[in-house]
N, C-alpha and C positions, 0 to 999 in steps of 0.2 A: 411711932411703933411699926416695926417691921413685921411682916406675914410671909409665910410661904405656902403657897396652895400646890398641892399634888395631884397629878390625876394619871391615868391610864393602866393603872394596874387591873388584874384579873386573873384569870383561870384559862390556861392555855397547854395544847398538847406539847409533849415533847418533840422538839424540831421545829416549832412555831416561833412567832415573834410578837414581841410587845413594844410599844413606845410610850415612857414614861414623860412626863412633863411636870416642871415646877415652876411658877412664876412666884417671883418676890413683889411685893408691894410696900409701900410706906416711904419714908424719907430716904430715899436710897440716890447717892450721886454716883457713886462706881461701885463695882463689884471687884475684888481682888480675884478670889477663887470660886468656883461653883462646883460642886459636888454631889455624887451619889454614894451612899453608903446601905447596907443591907446587914439583916439579922435575922437569923434563922433561928427557931425553938432551941432553946438550950445552949446557943453559941452567943458568942458575943459580937457586938456589932463591927464590920468590918468595910474597909474602904472598896469600893468598886472602881469609881474612875473621878476624877478631878478636871477641871478644864480653867486656866488662867486668863485673864484678860488680854494677856499678851498672847495668846493661841495655843500654849503649850497644854498638852493632855499626858494625862498618867492612868494606867491602867492594871488592876490586879492581874496576875498572871492568869487566874483561872477564867478571866473572861476576855483576855485578847484575842482578838481576831473575829469575835462573835459581837462585842459590844460595842457601840461608838456615842461618845458624847458630845454634844455640841452646846453653843449659846448662842442666844440673841440678846445682845446687850441692849439694843435699843427698847427691848421687851423685858428686859430683867429676867429672862427666862432659860432655864437651863433643860436640855432633852438628854435622853437615854434610848437609844434604839438597841433594842436586844433582839438578836437571832439566834437561832440554833440552841434554842432553850433546853436547858437540861433539867431534870427533877431535882439536882442539887443547888438550882439556881432559885427555888422556893424560898420566900424570906419576905419581910417587910422592909421595902426600900424606902430610904429617908434622903431627901435633899439636905444640902447645907451649902450657906454660904459665909464667906470671910469677907469682911470689910474693911477699908484701910484703916479704920480706927482702930482695928484688932478685935472687935467684937464678931462673934460668929451666932448664925441661927440657924435652927434645924425646920423643917418641916414637920407634918404630923404622921407621915409615914403612909405607904401605899402597899396592900399585899398583892403580891404576884405568888400565883401557884401553877408549878408545872407537873402536869400528869404523865404518868408513864405509859 
């Protein structure tokens, strides 16, 4: 059974920073893609950033230059460093992993609230 445990969310003022972490556990030999998504109230879940096991990264235009995704393959952990936060970044942030088998798993979500 694969489980994802997220941490690092919270309340921060605009312009501040937060670092999210997501640790995957279970029978995992390798992870193709690790990523972060977010869902704001009344909106659809959207991609924030992804990182492949080959080192490629991808970001939503809205977070480019402010957020940085990284992964520690030895720990099956993905991070999201969020700087210069804006009120519009307020959302529940979810991590997701894609395994070579084709299966995907989601974390339970962590709330990020940015006050103006």
